[in-house]
N, C-alpha and C positions, 0 to 999 in steps of 0.2 A: 504494500499499500504506500501511496505517495500522497501528500497533501500540502496545502499552501493556505495561508489565512489572508485575506483582505477585508480590513475593518471587522464588521460582525458576520462575515461570510466565510466559508471553508470550502475550498475546492479539493475533492477527495477522489482519487483514482484507486480502484481496487484490483488487485492482481488476479490473473487467471488461476482458477483452482480455489480461490478463497470463497467463504461462504458470506453472503451479502449482509444479512440481518445480525449475525454475531459480530462481524467486522466493523459494521457501523456502530453496534452499540458499545463495543469496546473502545472505538474511536472517541465516542460521546463521554464515556466514563474516564479515559485518560485526559481529555481535554476538558473536563469539568462542565460539559454541556448539559443543562438540565432542562432547558426549554428551547424549541426551535422548529423549524421545519425542514424537511428533506425533499429534494427531488432528483430525479436521475434517468440516465439512459444507458444502453450497452447491450450486451449480449450474454446469455446464460446457456448452460449445458444441461441443467438440471433445476426443477424448481418444485415445490410444494406450495399451492395456493388454497385458500379456503373460502367457502361461502357460508355466511351466518344465516341460518333459519330463525326467523323471529318466532315463530310458533313453537318450534322444539327447544329453542334456546341452546342450540348446538352449532359448532362449526363442522362443515363437512369438507375434509381435505380432498384435494385432487393432485396426485402426483404427475409431474410432466418430466419426461426423459427425451433429451434431444436438444437440437440447436433451436433457440428461440431469441428474437430481438425484443429488448426491453424497450417497448414504444412510449411508456410512461411509468415512472415510479414516484409516487407522491406519499408524503406521511408527515407525522409529527412527533416530536420528542417531548416527553413529560417525565414525571417520577411516579413510581408507586411503591410503597414501603421504603421510601428513601433510595430506591435504586432506578437507574435509568430505564426508561420504558419507551419502546419505539411501536408506533402504531403505523404500519406501511401497507399501502395498496399498489397493485402492480397490473400493468396490461402487457402482454407477451403476444408477439406475432410468431407464427410458424412460417415454414417454407411455401406454404399455399396462401400466405397473407390472410390467414384466418386469426382472429385475436381471442385471447382468453384473458380473464382478469379476476381479480378478487383480493382477499387479504393475503398478504405475504407472510408465509411461515418461514420459508428458506429458499435459497437459490445459490447456485454455485456459478461464479463468472466463467463463461467459456471463451470470451474473446476480450471484452474491455467491460469495465464499469466505471462511469463518470458521474459523480454525485455532487451536488451543492447543498451545503447544510447552512442554513441561516440560523444564528444563534440569537435568541432573545433573551434579554436580561430578566432573570426572576425564576420562579419555580411554581409549577401547578402540580399538585398530588392527585393522582387518580384514586378512584374509590370504586368497589363494585356495586352496580345497581341491580338490585334483585328483579325489578320490573322488566327490564330489558335483558338481564343476564350477561351483561358485558361491564368490563372496566371502564368507566366514563371520566371525562374531565369535569371538574366542578361538583364533586359529590358532596 
């Protein structure tokens, strides 16, 4: 991984073979980023995305194996129980230009991973909301 800071923004390049979620989380921990936004593009060779069903209050994962373009990765950074918490969504395109998207559980960089993190001064602690079944901001 390589990175450079410009004001409140970080430009982060994740190497081939590195896992996106854990790498970004560790980056935020190491740089004491507790609140912010993330966006990115690149290419992965493997990913697990999830769809949250509001009725059952469960995530349903889908594993993807093969080459996919990250057409969009968006998310936010907060904390939960004092630890960095990333909430990331992703859209991925396959070789037939079909897209799949959802909550990003994990992804392994296959070609390139280029991300911009915008750090916001402050901290927001997430909490579990029983009505929705999710960890939400401002509980």
